[in-house]
N, C-alpha and C positions, 0 to 999 in steps of 0.2 A: 479452549480446545488445545490440542497438541502443539499446533503451530504457534499459538501465542505463548504457551508455556516454554517452548524452545527458545523463542525470541527473548522472553524474560530471563532465562538462564544465561543465554549468550550475552545479553546486554549488560550484565553486571561487570563493570570495569572496562567495557569495550564500546566502541560506537560502530555504527553501520553507515555506509554511504547512501543506500537507497533500499526502500521496501517496494517490491513488485507483488501486488496482491491480486489474484484472479477473483472475480465476483463470485463464480460458481465453484465452491470446494465442497468436499464430501460432508463435513460435519457442521459447518458454519459458513455463512457468506462472507465474502471479503470486507463488506462495509462493517459488519459486526466485529470481525476479527480485528480490523484496524482500530475501531473505537476502543477495544480492550487494550491494544498496544499503546494507544495514545494516552490512556489513563495510567498505565505503567510508566511510560516516558515522563509524564507530568510529575509523578512521584520522584523520578530519578533526575529530573531537571534537564532532560534531553529532548531533541525532536529530530526525527529522521524523515527526510522527504519521502513521500509515498505516491506511487502510481497505481491506479486501479485499472485491471485489464478486464475488458468486457467484450461482448459481441454487439453487432449493430442492432440486434433485436432487444437489447437491455437498456433502452434509452432512459427509462426512469431511474435506473441505478446512477446514470451520469449526473442526474440532477441532484441526487443525494450524496454524491461524492465529496464536494467541498464541505458539506455539513459534517461528514464523517472524518474529515481530516485529510482527505487526499489532495495532493497538490496538482495532479495531472491525471487524465484518462487516456488510455490507449485502447483502441478497438482491434479485436482479431480479424483477420489473421495479422500477426506481427511480422516485422521485418527489422533486420539489423539497422536499417536507415531510420526507422521510426523510434527505435530505442536510442540511438545516437542522438537524434534530435531532441528527445526528452532529456537526456543526460546534459546536453548542451544548454537547453532552456533552464534547467535546475542549477546549472553552474557547478556540476560535480566533476 
């Protein structure tokens, strides 16, 4: 998808601190998108921490998140405090 292609283009020669990926996106779900991003990162020898953003109703996705390469899960609605806590937990 476009988001993974943009990530690939920007990743060359650069690093990112964090990937925030919503489960529900227009062309591809966040789990699939991160799996593709992880494949790219593996080829380049990098790994960016990733957080899945989901709703309370998408509990099955939370179970798939670690397998897909997510480090943490945040449930909507998000707050600044929640994001700050995740950043702290990931030591960014």
